[in-house]
N, C-alpha and C positions, 0 to 999 in steps of 0.2 A: 655505434649501432653495429652489431655483428652481421655479416653477410647472410642472407637467407639461404643461399646454396650451401654454405658451410654448415649451418645448423641442420639442414635437411640431410646432408651427407653423414653427419655424426649420428643423427637420429636413426637413420636406416641401418648404420653399422651396429648400434646398440640393440636395435630390434632384432636383427638377424641373429645376434649372439645371445639374446635374452638377458642382456646386462642391465643392471640398475644404473640410474643417472648419478654418477659420482665423478668428482674431478679426475680421479685416476682413470676411470673408464673413458672419459671424454678425451684425456690426453692420449690414451692408447689408440682410440679411434682416429684422432688427428694424425698420429704417426703412421697408422696403417694406410691412411689416404694420401700420405706424402705431403701433408700440410704443415705449416709452421706450428710449433708447439711452445709458444711463449706463455708465460704465466697469465698475462692479460687475456690472450686468446682463449685459453682453457677456461678461465673464470667466466668470460663473457658467454661462451657457448654453454657452459654448465648452467649459468643463471637463466639463459633463454629457454633451455630444455626444462629446467626445474619449474619455471613460471608456467609452463604448459601443463604441468601435472599436479600442482599443489594449489589449493585454495582458489582464489580468483586470479591467480597468476599475475600478469603485469598490471592488473587493475588494483592490486592490493594497496599501493600507496594512496590511491584515490579514496578507497573506502575508509582509510584511517584519518582522512581530513576532518577537522572539527565541523560539525553541523551538516555533513553531506547527507543528502536524501536520495539522489539518483545519480547513476553512472550509465551513460549511453554510448554504445559502440555502433558507429555507422560504417565501419570498414576498418581495415588494418591500421590506418594512421589518422582516423577521424573519430576521436573520443571526446565526449563532453561530460561535464559534471555540474550538478546543482547543489550549492551549499546554502540554499535558503534565499538567495537573491536573484534567482533566475539562472538559466544555463550559461555556462562559460566553457570555452574550449580548453581541454586539458593540456598540460605541458607537452610539447612535441616529443619528449623522450618517452612518454607513455603510449604504448600501442603494441601492435603485433607485427610480425615479420611480413606476413602476406595474408591473402584471403583464406588459404587453407588452414592457417594457424587460428584464425577467428572461428572457422567452422569446427575445428577440433576442440577449441575452447568451449563453444556453445554445446557441443555434444557431450563433453565431459561434465559440464554443469548439469545438463539434463539427466545424465546417468547418476550423478550424486543425489538427485532428488527422486530417483527411482522411475524416471521416464525415458522414453526413446525419442531420438531426434535424428531423422535421416530423410532421404528423398521420398520415402513412402509416408512419412509423418513429419512434415517440414516445419511445424510450429510446436511450441511447448510453453507452458506457463506453470512454473514449479517453484516451491519454496525449498531453499537449500537448508542443510542441517543447522547453519548458524543463523537462520531466520531471514536471510536476504531473499527477496522474491525475484526470480529470474524469468524473463520472457524473451524468447528467441525465435527468429524466423530465418530459415536457410535460403540462400540464393539457389535458383533464380526467382523463387517466389518473392524474395526481398531484393531490392535494389538500393545502392549499387553493389551490395554484397550481403553477407550474413549480418543480421542486425541483432544486437543483444541489449536488453534494457534491464538494469538492476535497480530495484527499489530497496533502500537500506532502512531497516527498522531503527527507530530511535533507541539507543541503548542507555540513555541516561535516566529513564523512568521519571520524566518531567511531571511535576505536580502543578496545580493551579497557580501557586505562588511563583513557581519558576516561569510559567508562561507570562504572568504579569510582569515579572522582572525583565523579560525579553520583549515586552511591548505587544504580545499577542492578545493580552487582555488589559483593558484600561482599569483603573481603580473601580470605577462604577460597574464595568463589565464583570469584574471579579466578584463584587458583592451580589450582582444579579444572578450569576450562574450558581453561586452557593445557595441562594434562596430557592432557585429552581430545584436543586437537589433536595434541600430540606423539605420542600412542599411536595415532593414526589410527583412533580409534573412530568408527563411523558413528553419527550422532545426528539427532534431530529437535528443532526449537525450536517449542514449542507455547504456546498462550495464546489469550485472547479477542481480539476486534478492538481495535486500538489499544494493545496491551500492549508493543509495541516488538520484535516478533519479527524483522522485517526489519532493524531497526537492530542488534540483537544478532548476527544471522547475518552481516551485513556486517562488523561488527567482528571476528568470529571468522575470517572469510575473509581479512581484512587481515593477521591474525597467522599465516597459513599460511606455511610455508617458501617463500621466493621462488623456489626451484628447481622448485616444483610447478606444474603447469598446472591451472587451474580452469576448468571448463566449466559455465556457468550456463544453465539453461532456465527461462523464466518466461512466464507468461500475459501479464503486463504488466511491462515492464522497470522494476525499482525498485532492484535490487541494484547498487551501484557500489563494490565494495571497493577500498581503496587497496592494490592488489597488482600486481606487475609483469607477471603472466601470466594475465590473465582474458579469456576470450572468452565471448560471450553470444548466446543465441538467444531470440527473442521470438515468441510465438504471434500468429497473424493471423486475425481473424474473416472470415466469408464476406462478399462484396460484396452489393449489392442484388439481384443475380441469383442469389444463393445459391452462388456459386462462389469458388474461390480461398482457402478456409479452410486454415490450417495449425495444427492443434490442438497443445496442449502435449504430449500423449502421443506424437505423431510426433516432436516435437523431442527428447524424452528418448531415443528410440531413435536419432536422429541423433547426439546427443551422445556416445553410447557408441562411435561410430566415429571420434571426434575425439581419441582418445588422452588422456582425462582422467586426471589424478592425483586430482582431487576432482570428482565429479559432484554438482552442486547443482541442486535443483528449488526455485525461489523460493517457491512456495506449492502444496502438494499439496492438491487439492480435487476430483479426479476420477479417471478411469481411469489417469492417469499413475502412480498409487501402485503399480500392478501392475508397471510397467516399472522404477520406481525400486527396489522391493524385489527384483526379479529381478536388477538390476544389482549391488546391494549384496551379493547372494549369489553373485556370479560374479567375485570378485576385485577389485571396485572399493572398496577400503577408504577410510574417511574421508569417504564421501559424506554428504550432509546435505540438509535442507530444512525448510520451516516447515509447520505444520499447525494449523488452528483446533481447539481443544479446551478445554473448561471446566476440566479438571483432568488430572493425570497418569493417574489411574485410568480416565478416559474414552477414552484414546488407542486401546486395542485395539478398542473398539466403533466408534470413528470410522473407523479403517482398515478394519475388517471391512465396514462399510457401503459405503465407497468401492470396495473390491475386489469385493464382490458385484455392485455396479452395473456393473462392468467385466467380469463373467463369471468371476471367480475365486471358488471355493467357500470356505466358512467355514474348514474345516480347513486348506486350502492357504494361505489368507491368514494365519492364525495361525502356521502353520509358517514361512512366509516372514518374518513379522515377528520371530519369535523368533531366527531365524538372521541377519537382516540388520541390525537396529538394536541398538546397544550401549547407548545412553542417550537419555533424553528430558529436555530442559531446559525447564522450565515457567515461564512469566512471569505476573505478576499486576500489577494496577494499584493494589493496596491496600498501604500508603497512597500508593504512587507506583509507577511502572514499575520492576520489579526482578525478578531471578531468585529465585523462591520455592522451587523444588523440583527435584531431579534424581531421575528414576526409572529403573528397569531392568526390562526385560521378563523375566518368569519363567513357565515353562510348568507347568501343573498336571498332575494325573494323567491327565486326558482329552486332553491335548495342546493345550489352549487357553491363550492368553497372558493373564496379568494383569500390571499394572504395580505394582511395589513401590517404595516410597520408599527411596532410598539416602542422600540428604541433604536436609534441609529447612532453609531459611534464614528466620528470623523477621524481623519488621519492623525490628529493630535490626541485622540482618546476622549475628547469631550462627548458627552451623551446628549442626544436631542430626542425628546419625546415625539412619538408619532400618534396617529389617530387611534391606534389600538392600545395605547398606554394603559388606559383604565381596565380594558379587558385582561391584559397581562397581570395587572395588579390584583384583579379579582382571583385569577388562578393562583397567584402566590399566597393569597389569604386563605 
């Protein structure tokens, strides 16, 4: 590991002279500073400086790991990676020289996505040109230092058969989701963070009839289904003057005018739930989206809370949910990312919706029918 002081000294020399980061320029800077100019030192300093200015720098090896979904930076030498089996600490050789290097790294990524990150605007959530989603918070708002979270999009274009081969779908689950698509049942994919909701939704959309037009609205573009007719809309935050915002809710309304056969909301987490439910109740069959929820049973409460915040009353939200959504596919990470349960909305005597289990898949993939099995079968017919 090259000394922090040495890298800072060479960086300052190159900046003053307006020089590019090349091995020759690094060697000249070391000589000017009276430092040793061995080949190993030159190359080490050159790589350290180059890592600060190209791509995701020292994190590049982590993003190339098979199956990686998240890379988290909690400080210069505290880096974590998720390869599908939970978080694990990265190799000690991967990291940054100091807190200032992490800060520069976060600011460069923000700039690459067209956003600003500084003391006046210490947080950013941006999609990088290669599709990686970057969230960063500068110190002292963040502790113990600048925090960077990278969400890596799946580049393999996984289909339903691929997910079945990886254990995310059991044989019975694979048959069931194909029947849901064929019957044009509107559905939600639910689960906690990192359970594979977007991956499953992308695989499902890839299996949609090629003759159908899919219109996707997302807060941050992540869905890239392998389908011949997909168009997508991406929300845009306000600029530094507070103007120019294009919220997801507005995009959902615009998508309805684009002749969708399948309307898709990549992640329902705000007022757009009202527009999605309204659309699914007005002839847009087969629509879908993802929703954060801890269990199938929690889905009505989650949708109720989002709808209430958008001005839709409790009774109306439950009524819309019961009429709009035909099934909920719930994912879990125990013992690995997989489809764990399929639920169906059922209205009680008071008109409120509760979710009942139609099928539950255990950790071995075996399917067990629940009380709503017949209700699901009716929707599939």
